[in-house]
Structure formats: C-alpha cells, structure tokens
N, C-alpha and C positions, 0 to 999 in steps of 0.2 A: 826415222824415215819421213817421207812426205807423201805417202800413199793415202788417198782418201778411202776410208773403210765404208762410210755411209753418209748420206746427206738427206735432207728433208725440207720441204716447204709445204705448209698446209697440211697438218697431221691427219685430217680426215681422208686424205688421198694417198696416204703412205702405201708404198708397194712392198715394204719390208714386213709390215704387219697391218692387219686390218684396223679400222677404227674401233671396233668392238675389243680387240686385243689390247689396244693402247689404253682404252678406258679401263679394262679390267685390271691391268697392271697398275695403273695409277691408284685405283681403289685399293689394291692389295698391299701398296706400300704407304698408304696414307697420303698420297699426293693430292693436290687440289684437282677437281675435274675440269676438263677442257669443254667449252660449249661446243655442241654439235655445229658444224659449219664454220667454226672460227678459222682464222688465218694463222694460228699458232703453229710452230714446228714442233714435232715430237718424233722420237725414234724408240722403237723397241727392238733391241738387238742383242745377240748372245755373242760375247767376245771371249777368245782365249785369254788366259792370264797374260799380263804384261802392262807396260806403261802406254798410256794414250794421251793425246792432247785434243781438247775440244776447241774448235774454232767456230765463232759465231760472227756473222756479218749481215748487215742490213741488205735488203732487196733493193737492186737498182740504185745503189748509191744513197739510199735513205738513211735517216738517223732516228735514234729512239733509245729507249731503256730496254736492256735485255736482262732476263732472270734465267740463269742456267741452273737446272738441278739434275743430279744424276743419282739413280737409285739402283740398289741391287734387288732384283725381283725374286721372290722365293719360287 
C-alpha cells in the first residue's frame, strides 16, 4: 500500500515519542546518541508484524547523505 504510517523531522520535537524516550531507546539498542537540538529525524514507533518500506527524502529539495538505521527495541 501507499499509506504513510509515520513521519518526522527534527527528532527533538517528535509527537510520537518524547525526546527522552527516543534517547532512551537509542541507548537500549546501542545506537549512537543524537545531540540535543539536532535537526536529525528519528521515530520511535510500535508497528504490527508485516512488511514495511522506509522512504527518506531531503527537506525542501535539498541534497545530502542519509544514514537509515532500524532497530528492534526491547
């Protein structure tokens, strides 16, 4: 399907999870910490089993390097 499940820009302002929850999840899985106030995008979301596609795009037609990491949080 083509239904958007979630999206985010600027992880510290996430409405799906607080910045504290995102930071705690990153620590729990051994992910690298995101700097407070950074413009990185990050989501913390619980999904039902199934196949998903992650789509990443630059903001306002920008360009750059993207590092996409997906973790299962205990």
